[in-house]
C-alpha positions in Angstrom: 96.4 93.9 85.8 99.6 95.5 85.0 101.5 92.3 86.0 99.1 90.3 83.8 99.9 92.9 80.8 103.7 93.1 81.6 104.3 89.5 82.0 106.9 90.5 84.7 108.8 92.3 82.1 108.7 89.8 79.5 106.0 91.3 77.2 108.7 94.2 76.6 111.5 91.9 76.0 109.5 89.9 73.5 108.2 93.4 71.7 111.8 94.3 71.6 112.9 91.1 70.0 110.0 90.9 67.5 110.3 94.9 66.7 114.1 94.3 66.0 113.5 92.0 62.9 114.0 94.4 60.1 114.9 94.3 56.4 113.2 95.1 53.1 111.3 91.6 52.7 110.3 91.3 56.5 109.0 94.9 56.7 107.2 94.5 53.4 105.5 91.3 54.7 104.7 93.2 58.3 103.2 95.9 56.2 101.0 93.5 53.9 99.9 91.7 56.9 98.6 95.0 58.5 96.9 95.8 55.1 95.3 92.4 54.7 94.3 92.4 58.4 92.5 95.8 58.0 88.8 95.9 59.2 88.1 98.4 56.0 88.7 95.4 53.9 85.2 94.0 54.7 83.5 96.1 51.9 85.8 94.1 49.3 85.1 90.6 51.0 81.1 91.3 51.3 81.3 92.7 47.6 83.0 89.2 46.5 80.5 87.2 48.2 77.6 89.1 46.6 79.2 88.8 43.5 79.5 84.9 44.0 75.7 85.1 45.0 74.6 86.9 41.9 76.8 84.5 39.6 75.2 81.5 41.3 71.7 82.9 40.7 72.3 83.7 37.0 74.5 80.6 36.2 73.3 78.0 38.6 75.8 75.2 38.6 77.0 72.5 41.2 80.6 72.8 42.1 81.9 70.4 44.6 84.2 73.0 46.2 82.0 76.0 46.1 79.3 76.7 48.7 75.7 76.4 47.6 73.4 79.5 47.0 72.0 78.9 50.6 75.5 78.5 51.7 76.9 81.8 50.2 73.8 83.8 51.7 74.3 82.2 55.1 78.1 83.0 55.0 77.1 86.7 54.0 74.8 87.0 57.0 77.2 85.4 59.5 80.0 87.5 58.4 78.1 90.6 58.5 76.9 89.8 62.1 80.4 88.9 63.2 81.9 91.8 61.9 79.5 94.1 63.7 80.2 91.9 66.9 84.0 91.8 66.4 84.2 95.5 65.7 82.1 96.8 68.4 84.0 94.2 71.0 87.2 95.5 69.9 86.4 99.1 70.2 85.0 98.7 73.6 87.8 96.7 74.9 90.3 99.3 73.4 88.5 101.9 75.4 88.0 99.8 78.5 91.7 98.5 78.6 93.2 101.8 77.5 96.6 100.3 76.5 98.9 102.7 74.7 101.0 101.9 71.9 104.5 101.0 72.5 105.8 104.2 70.6 103.9 106.3 73.4 105.5 104.6 76.4 109.0 103.1 75.3 111.9 105.3 74.9 112.5 107.1 72.0 114.6 105.3 69.3 113.9 101.9 70.8 110.7 101.2 68.6 110.5 101.1 65.0 107.2 102.2 63.6 106.6 101.0 59.8 102.9 102.6 59.6 101.1 105.4 61.3 99.0 104.0 64.0 95.2 104.3 63.6 94.4 104.8 67.3 96.2 105.5 70.4 95.0 102.2 71.9 97.1 99.1 71.2 95.0 96.2 72.8 93.2 94.3 71.7 94.2 94.2 68.1 91.8 95.2 65.8 93.9 93.5 62.7 94.1 90.2 64.6 90.5 90.1 65.6 89.6 90.9 62.0 92.0 88.2 60.7 90.6 85.7 63.1 87.0 86.5 62.0 88.0 85.8 58.3 89.7 82.7 59.2 86.8 81.3 61.4 84.2 82.3 58.8 86.0 80.9 55.7 87.6 77.7 57.6 84.7 75.4 56.8 85.0 76.3 53.0 88.6 75.3 52.4 90.6 72.4 51.7 93.5 71.4 54.2 96.1 73.1 51.8 94.1 76.2 51.7 93.4 75.9 55.6 97.2 75.9 56.1 97.8 78.9 53.8 95.0 81.0 55.5 96.5 79.9 59.0 100.0 81.2 58.1 98.6 84.4 57.0 96.3 84.9 60.0 99.6 84.4 62.2 
């Protein structure tokens, strides 16, 4: 298991390389990505879908790019189910793998931490899982240009 995680030393070297990129812009982008990928954003997303459902019920219209009322309700249900499954799976895997955060195991001064960690577990990434959930749910509704934007934001 350790060799799988460690990748024969490459994991640490890749981490040091990525963690070494700093500057006002890149740090701001990293913190923005962390904020956007937070599971606690789900109420905002569900609220926006509920508002779209209410708006569609009050003012029915046929918009080519927007999902229909049944499509919005289906999106809402899929997103809530996906959220519960993803959050539960990530929580169980974090406990099962019990991988510590880099700042807990690497030498002091070698790791730059931009934000306080939410837990002591680092793998799997809840932020990445949430970003992929959102991307998967909204992908079919987007144009190619919007899909490219979403894919870049997810990375």
